[in-house]
PDB file with one MODEL, atoms N, CA, C and O in Angstrom:
MODEL        1
ATOM      1  N   MET A   1      -4.893   0.438   8.603  1.00  0.00           N
ATOM      2  CA  MET A   1      -6.382   0.834   9.599  1.00  0.00           C
ATOM      3  C   MET A   1      -7.138  -0.430   8.282  1.00  0.00           C
ATOM      4  O   MET A   1      -6.665  -0.893   7.244  1.00  0.00           O
ATOM      5  N   GLN A   2      -7.853  -0.534   8.655  1.00  0.00           N
ATOM      6  CA  GLN A   2      -9.199  -1.453   8.225  1.00  0.00           C
ATOM      7  C   GLN A   2      -9.992  -0.842   8.538  1.00  0.00           C
ATOM      8  O   GLN A   2      -9.935   0.031   9.404  1.00  0.00           O
ATOM      9  N   TYR A   3     -11.421  -1.338   7.553  1.00  0.00           N
ATOM     10  CA  TYR A   3     -12.989  -0.538   7.761  1.00  0.00           C
ATOM     11  C   TYR A   3     -13.712  -1.669   7.461  1.00  0.00           C
ATOM     12  O   TYR A   3     -13.279  -2.579   6.754  1.00  0.00           O
ATOM     13  N   LEU A   4     -14.924  -1.641   8.032  1.00  0.00           N
ATOM     14  CA  LEU A   4     -16.032  -2.389   8.022  1.00  0.00           C
ATOM     15  C   LEU A   4     -17.385  -1.629   7.209  1.00  0.00           C
ATOM     16  O   LEU A   4     -18.037  -0.697   7.679  1.00  0.00           O
ATOM     17  N   ILE A   5     -17.592  -2.231   5.992  1.00  0.00           N
ATOM     18  CA  ILE A   5     -18.268  -1.560   4.785  1.00  0.00           C
ATOM     19  C   ILE A   5     -19.632  -2.244   5.524  1.00  0.00           C
ATOM     20  O   ILE A   5     -19.582  -3.438   5.819  1.00  0.00           O
ATOM     21  N   ASN A   6     -20.682  -1.565   5.775  1.00  0.00           N
ATOM     22  CA  ASN A   6     -22.525  -2.462   5.846  1.00  0.00           C
ATOM     23  C   ASN A   6     -22.738  -1.974   5.085  1.00  0.00           C
ATOM     24  O   ASN A   6     -22.177  -0.883   4.984  1.00  0.00           O
ATOM     25  N   VAL A   7     -23.701  -2.400   3.975  1.00  0.00           N
ATOM     26  CA  VAL A   7     -24.608  -2.399   3.884  1.00  0.00           C
ATOM     27  C   VAL A   7     -26.007  -3.446   4.156  1.00  0.00           C
ATOM     28  O   VAL A   7     -26.194  -4.661   4.089  1.00  0.00           O
ATOM     29  N   ILE A   8     -26.843  -2.255   4.493  1.00  0.00           N
ATOM     30  CA  ILE A   8     -28.024  -2.833   4.613  1.00  0.00           C
ATOM     31  C   ILE A   8     -29.276  -2.933   3.763  1.00  0.00           C
ATOM     32  O   ILE A   8     -29.595  -1.879   3.214  1.00  0.00           O
ATOM     33  N   ASP A   9     -30.044  -3.976   3.545  1.00  0.00           N
ATOM     34  CA  ASP A   9     -31.037  -4.434   2.351  1.00  0.00           C
ATOM     35  C   ASP A   9     -32.075  -4.642   3.107  1.00  0.00           C
ATOM     36  O   ASP A   9     -32.040  -5.514   3.976  1.00  0.00           O
ATOM     37  N   ASP A  10     -33.610  -3.560   2.811  1.00  0.00           N
ATOM     38  CA  ASP A  10     -34.374  -4.303   3.718  1.00  0.00           C
ATOM     39  C   ASP A  10     -35.554  -4.701   2.391  1.00  0.00           C
ATOM     40  O   ASP A  10     -36.687  -4.284   2.153  1.00  0.00           O
ATOM     41  N   ARG A  11     -34.518  -5.862   1.599  1.00  0.00           N
ATOM     42  CA  ARG A  11     -35.022  -6.483   0.389  1.00  0.00           C
ATOM     43  C   ARG A  11     -36.307  -6.226  -0.275  1.00  0.00           C
ATOM     44  O   ARG A  11     -36.934  -7.181  -0.734  1.00  0.00           O
ATOM     45  N   SER A  12     -36.786  -4.956  -0.376  1.00  0.00           N
ATOM     46  CA  SER A  12     -38.167  -4.427  -0.985  1.00  0.00           C
ATOM     47  C   SER A  12     -37.238  -4.498  -2.272  1.00  0.00           C
ATOM     48  O   SER A  12     -37.021  -5.617  -2.736  1.00  0.00           O
ATOM     49  N   GLU A  13     -36.647  -3.332  -2.913  1.00  0.00           N
ATOM     50  CA  GLU A  13     -35.556  -2.827  -3.599  1.00  0.00           C
ATOM     51  C   GLU A  13     -34.057  -3.566  -3.524  1.00  0.00           C
ATOM     52  O   GLU A  13     -33.226  -2.675  -3.346  1.00  0.00           O
ATOM     53  N   SER A  14     -33.511  -4.686  -3.586  1.00  0.00           N
ATOM     54  CA  SER A  14     -32.624  -5.298  -3.879  1.00  0.00           C
ATOM     55  C   SER A  14     -31.352  -4.490  -4.642  1.00  0.00           C
ATOM     56  O   SER A  14     -30.176  -4.842  -4.540  1.00  0.00           O
ATOM     57  N   GLY A  15     -31.894  -3.177  -5.534  1.00  0.00           N
ATOM     58  CA  GLY A  15     -31.114  -3.396  -6.360  1.00  0.00           C
ATOM     59  C   GLY A  15     -30.831  -3.528  -7.635  1.00  0.00           C
ATOM     60  O   GLY A  15     -30.393  -4.676  -7.717  1.00  0.00           O
ATOM     61  N   THR A  16     -30.807  -2.877  -9.066  1.00  0.00           N
ATOM     62  CA  THR A  16     -30.380  -4.025 -10.246  1.00  0.00           C
ATOM     63  C   THR A  16     -29.815  -4.194 -10.361  1.00  0.00           C
ATOM     64  O   THR A  16     -28.973  -4.156  -9.464  1.00  0.00           O
ATOM     65  N   VAL A  17     -29.416  -4.747 -12.037  1.00  0.00           N
ATOM     66  CA  VAL A  17     -28.808  -5.811 -12.494  1.00  0.00           C
ATOM     67  C   VAL A  17     -26.875  -5.077 -12.419  1.00  0.00           C
ATOM     68  O   VAL A  17     -25.891  -5.715 -12.045  1.00  0.00           O
ATOM     69  N   GLU A  18     -26.909  -3.345 -12.998  1.00  0.00           N
ATOM     70  CA  GLU A  18     -26.117  -2.314 -12.334  1.00  0.00           C
ATOM     71  C   GLU A  18     -25.369  -2.871 -11.408  1.00  0.00           C
ATOM     72  O   GLU A  18     -24.347  -3.527 -11.209  1.00  0.00           O
ATOM     73  N   GLU A  19     -26.833  -2.038 -10.614  1.00  0.00           N
ATOM     74  CA  GLU A  19     -26.004  -2.253  -9.112  1.00  0.00           C
ATOM     75  C   GLU A  19     -25.035  -3.001  -8.583  1.00  0.00           C
ATOM     76  O   GLU A  19     -24.017  -2.779  -7.927  1.00  0.00           O
ATOM     77  N   ALA A  20     -25.786  -4.294  -9.178  1.00  0.00           N
ATOM     78  CA  ALA A  20     -24.449  -5.731  -8.606  1.00  0.00           C
ATOM     79  C   ALA A  20     -23.318  -5.478  -8.866  1.00  0.00           C
ATOM     80  O   ALA A  20     -22.322  -5.385  -8.149  1.00  0.00           O
ATOM     81  N   ALA A  21     -23.523  -5.325 -10.287  1.00  0.00           N
ATOM     82  CA  ALA A  21     -22.402  -5.003 -10.981  1.00  0.00           C
ATOM     83  C   ALA A  21     -21.560  -4.128 -10.973  1.00  0.00           C
ATOM     84  O   ALA A  21     -20.475  -4.466 -11.445  1.00  0.00           O
ATOM     85  N   ALA A  22     -21.653  -3.056 -10.588  1.00  0.00           N
ATOM     86  CA  ALA A  22     -20.498  -1.882  -9.707  1.00  0.00           C
ATOM     87  C   ALA A  22     -20.223  -2.215  -8.457  1.00  0.00           C
ATOM     88  O   ALA A  22     -19.254  -1.701  -7.896  1.00  0.00           O
ATOM     89  N   ILE A  23     -21.292  -3.427  -7.608  1.00  0.00           N
ATOM     90  CA  ILE A  23     -20.277  -4.035  -6.340  1.00  0.00           C
ATOM     91  C   ILE A  23     -19.522  -5.012  -6.688  1.00  0.00           C
ATOM     92  O   ILE A  23     -18.652  -5.215  -5.841  1.00  0.00           O
ATOM     93  N   ASP A  24     -19.486  -5.574  -7.401  1.00  0.00           N
ATOM     94  CA  ASP A  24     -18.743  -6.230  -7.469  1.00  0.00           C
ATOM     95  C   ASP A  24     -17.426  -5.859  -8.088  1.00  0.00           C
ATOM     96  O   ASP A  24     -16.305  -5.925  -7.585  1.00  0.00           O
ATOM     97  N   ALA A  25     -17.741  -5.511  -9.119  1.00  0.00           N
ATOM     98  CA  ALA A  25     -16.920  -4.319  -9.404  1.00  0.00           C
ATOM     99  C   ALA A  25     -15.595  -3.855  -8.810  1.00  0.00           C
ATOM    100  O   ALA A  25     -14.440  -3.961  -9.224  1.00  0.00           O
ATOM    101  N   PHE A  26     -16.432  -2.973  -7.043  1.00  0.00           N
ATOM    102  CA  PHE A  26     -15.433  -2.288  -6.217  1.00  0.00           C
ATOM    103  C   PHE A  26     -14.970  -3.590  -5.462  1.00  0.00           C
ATOM    104  O   PHE A  26     -13.758  -3.772  -5.350  1.00  0.00           O
ATOM    105  N   ASN A  27     -15.813  -4.471  -4.957  1.00  0.00           N
ATOM    106  CA  ASN A  27     -15.069  -5.888  -4.507  1.00  0.00           C
ATOM    107  C   ASN A  27     -13.756  -6.684  -5.508  1.00  0.00           C
ATOM    108  O   ASN A  27     -12.726  -7.222  -5.100  1.00  0.00           O
ATOM    109  N   GLU A  28     -14.075  -6.574  -6.424  1.00  0.00           N
ATOM    110  CA  GLU A  28     -12.500  -7.012  -7.280  1.00  0.00           C
ATOM    111  C   GLU A  28     -11.537  -5.938  -7.095  1.00  0.00           C
ATOM    112  O   GLU A  28     -10.339  -6.198  -6.981  1.00  0.00           O
ATOM    113  N   LYS A  29     -12.085  -4.473  -7.047  1.00  0.00           N
ATOM    114  CA  LYS A  29     -11.036  -3.457  -7.171  1.00  0.00           C
ATOM    115  C   LYS A  29     -10.168  -3.839  -5.635  1.00  0.00           C
ATOM    116  O   LYS A  29      -8.941  -3.784  -5.555  1.00  0.00           O
ATOM    117  N   LEU A  30     -10.950  -4.172  -4.638  1.00  0.00           N
ATOM    118  CA  LEU A  30     -10.641  -4.171  -2.716  1.00  0.00           C
ATOM    119  C   LEU A  30      -9.456  -5.755  -3.065  1.00  0.00           C
ATOM    120  O   LEU A  30      -8.326  -5.984  -2.634  1.00  0.00           O
ATOM    121  N   VAL A  31     -10.236  -6.469  -3.881  1.00  0.00           N
ATOM    122  CA  VAL A  31      -9.441  -8.055  -4.003  1.00  0.00           C
ATOM    123  C   VAL A  31      -7.875  -7.369  -4.472  1.00  0.00           C
ATOM    124  O   VAL A  31      -6.944  -7.469  -3.672  1.00  0.00           O
ATOM    125  N   ALA A  32      -7.699  -6.784  -5.605  1.00  0.00           N
ATOM    126  CA  ALA A  32      -6.620  -6.800  -6.895  1.00  0.00           C
ATOM    127  C   ALA A  32      -5.659  -5.855  -5.620  1.00  0.00           C
ATOM    128  O   ALA A  32      -4.441  -5.987  -5.505  1.00  0.00           O
ATOM    129  N   GLY A  33      -6.370  -5.062  -4.878  1.00  0.00           N
ATOM    130  CA  GLY A  33      -5.202  -4.489  -4.286  1.00  0.00           C
ATOM    131  C   GLY A  33      -5.031  -4.513  -2.700  1.00  0.00           C
ATOM    132  O   GLY A  33      -4.567  -3.676  -1.926  1.00  0.00           O
ATOM    133  N   GLY A  34      -5.468  -5.530  -2.541  1.00  0.00           N
ATOM    134  CA  GLY A  34      -4.979  -6.243  -1.401  1.00  0.00           C
ATOM    135  C   GLY A  34      -5.547  -5.413  -0.004  1.00  0.00           C
ATOM    136  O   GLY A  34      -4.868  -5.001   0.937  1.00  0.00           O
ATOM    137  N   HIS A  35      -6.977  -5.320  -0.197  1.00  0.00           N
ATOM    138  CA  HIS A  35      -7.667  -4.586   1.020  1.00  0.00           C
ATOM    139  C   HIS A  35      -8.568  -5.597   1.587  1.00  0.00           C
ATOM    140  O   HIS A  35      -8.971  -5.771   2.737  1.00  0.00           O
ATOM    141  N   TRP A  36      -8.781  -6.222   0.483  1.00  0.00           N
ATOM    142  CA  TRP A  36     -10.452  -7.803   0.754  1.00  0.00           C
ATOM    143  C   TRP A  36     -10.232  -8.166   2.179  1.00  0.00           C
ATOM    144  O   TRP A  36      -9.061  -8.513   2.333  1.00  0.00           O
ATOM    145  N   VAL A  37     -10.648  -8.196   2.840  1.00  0.00           N
ATOM    146  CA  VAL A  37     -10.196  -9.291   4.223  1.00  0.00           C
ATOM    147  C   VAL A  37     -11.442 -10.456   3.910  1.00  0.00           C
ATOM    148  O   VAL A  37     -11.208 -11.581   3.468  1.00  0.00           O
ATOM    149  N   PHE A  38     -12.993  -9.857   4.283  1.00  0.00           N
ATOM    150  CA  PHE A  38     -13.891 -10.766   4.631  1.00  0.00           C
ATOM    151  C   PHE A  38     -15.558 -10.161   3.914  1.00  0.00           C
ATOM    152  O   PHE A  38     -16.125  -9.068   3.919  1.00  0.00           O
ATOM    153  N   ALA A  39     -15.760 -10.986   3.574  1.00  0.00           N
ATOM    154  CA  ALA A  39     -17.457 -10.303   3.196  1.00  0.00           C
ATOM    155  C   ALA A  39     -18.745 -12.046   3.385  1.00  0.00           C
ATOM    156  O   ALA A  39     -18.435 -13.160   2.963  1.00  0.00           O
ATOM    157  N   ALA A  40     -19.583 -11.827   3.840  1.00  0.00           N
ATOM    158  CA  ALA A  40     -20.471 -12.430   3.919  1.00  0.00           C
ATOM    159  C   ALA A  40     -22.060 -11.976   4.531  1.00  0.00           C
ATOM    160  O   ALA A  40     -22.356 -11.175   5.419  1.00  0.00           O
ATOM    161  N   GLY A  41     -23.031 -12.958   3.544  1.00  0.00           N
ATOM    162  CA  GLY A  41     -25.003 -12.440   4.281  1.00  0.00           C
ATOM    163  C   GLY A  41     -24.892 -12.545   5.548  1.00  0.00           C
ATOM    164  O   GLY A  41     -24.177 -13.258   6.253  1.00  0.00           O
ATOM    165  N   LEU A  42     -25.752 -11.681   5.801  1.00  0.00           N
ATOM    166  CA  LEU A  42     -26.875 -12.867   7.001  1.00  0.00           C
ATOM    167  C   LEU A  42     -28.250 -12.821   6.913  1.00  0.00           C
ATOM    168  O   LEU A  42     -29.091 -11.992   6.564  1.00  0.00           O
ATOM    169  N   ALA A  43     -28.236 -13.781   7.267  1.00  0.00           N
ATOM    170  CA  ALA A  43     -29.749 -14.238   7.357  1.00  0.00           C
ATOM    171  C   ALA A  43     -31.071 -13.154   7.797  1.00  0.00           C
ATOM    172  O   ALA A  43     -31.110 -12.320   8.701  1.00  0.00           O
ATOM    173  N   ASP A  44     -32.620 -13.714   6.279  1.00  0.00           N
ATOM    174  CA  ASP A  44     -33.171 -12.952   6.698  1.00  0.00           C
ATOM    175  C   ASP A  44     -33.380 -12.407   8.076  1.00  0.00           C
ATOM    176  O   ASP A  44     -33.283 -12.982   9.160  1.00  0.00           O
ATOM    177  N   PRO A  45     -33.736 -10.991   7.749  1.00  0.00           N
ATOM    178  CA  PRO A  45     -34.557  -9.851   8.683  1.00  0.00           C
ATOM    179  C   PRO A  45     -35.366 -10.762   9.715  1.00  0.00           C
ATOM    180  O   PRO A  45     -35.107 -10.545  10.899  1.00  0.00           O
ATOM    181  N   SER A  46     -36.514 -11.965   9.372  1.00  0.00           N
ATOM    182  CA  SER A  46     -37.117 -12.450  10.412  1.00  0.00           C
ATOM    183  C   SER A  46     -36.079 -13.425  11.006  1.00  0.00           C
ATOM    184  O   SER A  46     -36.571 -13.856  12.049  1.00  0.00           O
ATOM    185  N   ALA A  47     -35.027 -13.887  10.828  1.00  0.00           N
ATOM    186  CA  ALA A  47     -33.744 -14.687  11.815  1.00  0.00           C
ATOM    187  C   ALA A  47     -33.322 -13.748  12.626  1.00  0.00           C
ATOM    188  O   ALA A  47     -32.238 -14.054  13.122  1.00  0.00           O
ATOM    189  N   SER A  48     -33.772 -12.616  13.006  1.00  0.00           N
ATOM    190  CA  SER A  48     -32.635 -12.057  13.937  1.00  0.00           C
ATOM    191  C   SER A  48     -32.979 -12.024  15.057  1.00  0.00           C
ATOM    192  O   SER A  48     -34.115 -12.480  15.185  1.00  0.00           O
ATOM    193  N   THR A  49     -32.398 -11.594  16.238  1.00  0.00           N
ATOM    194  CA  THR A  49     -31.950 -11.652  17.221  1.00  0.00           C
ATOM    195  C   THR A  49     -32.063 -10.188  17.794  1.00  0.00           C
ATOM    196  O   THR A  49     -30.949 -10.397  18.275  1.00  0.00           O
ATOM    197  N   VAL A  50     -32.263  -9.305  18.071  1.00  0.00           N
ATOM    198  CA  VAL A  50     -31.522  -8.136  18.720  1.00  0.00           C
ATOM    199  C   VAL A  50     -30.428  -8.347  19.993  1.00  0.00           C
ATOM    200  O   VAL A  50     -30.342  -9.537  20.295  1.00  0.00           O
ATOM    201  N   ILE A  51     -29.822  -7.715  20.570  1.00  0.00           N
ATOM    202  CA  ILE A  51     -29.339  -7.811  21.413  1.00  0.00           C
ATOM    203  C   ILE A  51     -28.624  -6.625  22.177  1.00  0.00           C
ATOM    204  O   ILE A  51     -27.596  -6.147  21.697  1.00  0.00           O
ATOM    205  N   ASP A  52     -29.323  -5.989  23.740  1.00  0.00           N
ATOM    206  CA  ASP A  52     -28.536  -4.349  24.066  1.00  0.00           C
ATOM    207  C   ASP A  52     -28.168  -4.795  25.162  1.00  0.00           C
ATOM    208  O   ASP A  52     -28.946  -5.346  25.942  1.00  0.00           O
ATOM    209  N   GLY A  53     -26.847  -4.613  25.399  1.00  0.00           N
ATOM    210  CA  GLY A  53     -26.860  -4.470  26.417  1.00  0.00           C
ATOM    211  C   GLY A  53     -26.266  -2.927  27.099  1.00  0.00           C
ATOM    212  O   GLY A  53     -25.190  -2.588  27.591  1.00  0.00           O
ATOM    213  N   ARG A  54     -27.351  -2.346  26.884  1.00  0.00           N
ATOM    214  CA  ARG A  54     -26.954  -0.836  27.638  1.00  0.00           C
ATOM    215  C   ARG A  54     -27.218  -1.025  29.177  1.00  0.00           C
ATOM    216  O   ARG A  54     -26.749  -0.190  29.951  1.00  0.00           O
ATOM    217  N   GLY A  55     -27.667  -1.677  29.469  1.00  0.00           N
ATOM    218  CA  GLY A  55     -28.778  -1.579  30.659  1.00  0.00           C
ATOM    219  C   GLY A  55     -27.984  -2.663  31.886  1.00  0.00           C
ATOM    220  O   GLY A  55     -27.132  -3.483  31.543  1.00  0.00           O
ATOM    221  N   ASP A  56     -28.348  -2.523  33.045  1.00  0.00           N
ATOM    222  CA  ASP A  56     -28.035  -3.675  33.845  1.00  0.00           C
ATOM    223  C   ASP A  56     -27.686  -5.239  33.479  1.00  0.00           C
ATOM    224  O   ASP A  56     -26.605  -5.786  33.697  1.00  0.00           O
ATOM    225  N   ASP A  57     -28.842  -5.833  32.873  1.00  0.00           N
ATOM    226  CA  ASP A  57     -29.053  -6.866  32.345  1.00  0.00           C
ATOM    227  C   ASP A  57     -29.443  -7.356  30.794  1.00  0.00           C
ATOM    228  O   ASP A  57     -30.606  -7.343  30.390  1.00  0.00           O
ATOM    229  N   PRO A  58     -28.106  -7.867  29.840  1.00  0.00           N
ATOM    230  CA  PRO A  58     -28.239  -7.789  28.640  1.00  0.00           C
ATOM    231  C   PRO A  58     -30.106  -8.483  28.452  1.00  0.00           C
ATOM    232  O   PRO A  58     -30.698  -9.368  29.070  1.00  0.00           O
ATOM    233  N   VAL A  59     -30.583  -7.459  27.182  1.00  0.00           N
ATOM    234  CA  VAL A  59     -31.253  -7.742  26.986  1.00  0.00           C
ATOM    235  C   VAL A  59     -31.502  -8.868  25.168  1.00  0.00           C
ATOM    236  O   VAL A  59     -32.607  -9.321  24.868  1.00  0.00           O
TER     237      VAL A  59
ENDMDL
END
């Protein structure tokens, strides 16, 4: 079984040094346990494109 962990950051409060260290420790635990698959950041929200395929024509 695989899970996707998605962290959304509005960039106004990106977290403390302690929180970043906790995230690093969590990621290292995933790697050590053989559960790590992939991680990557996304571009700034100003570079985003919204795609909505719920209607007849994708927007």
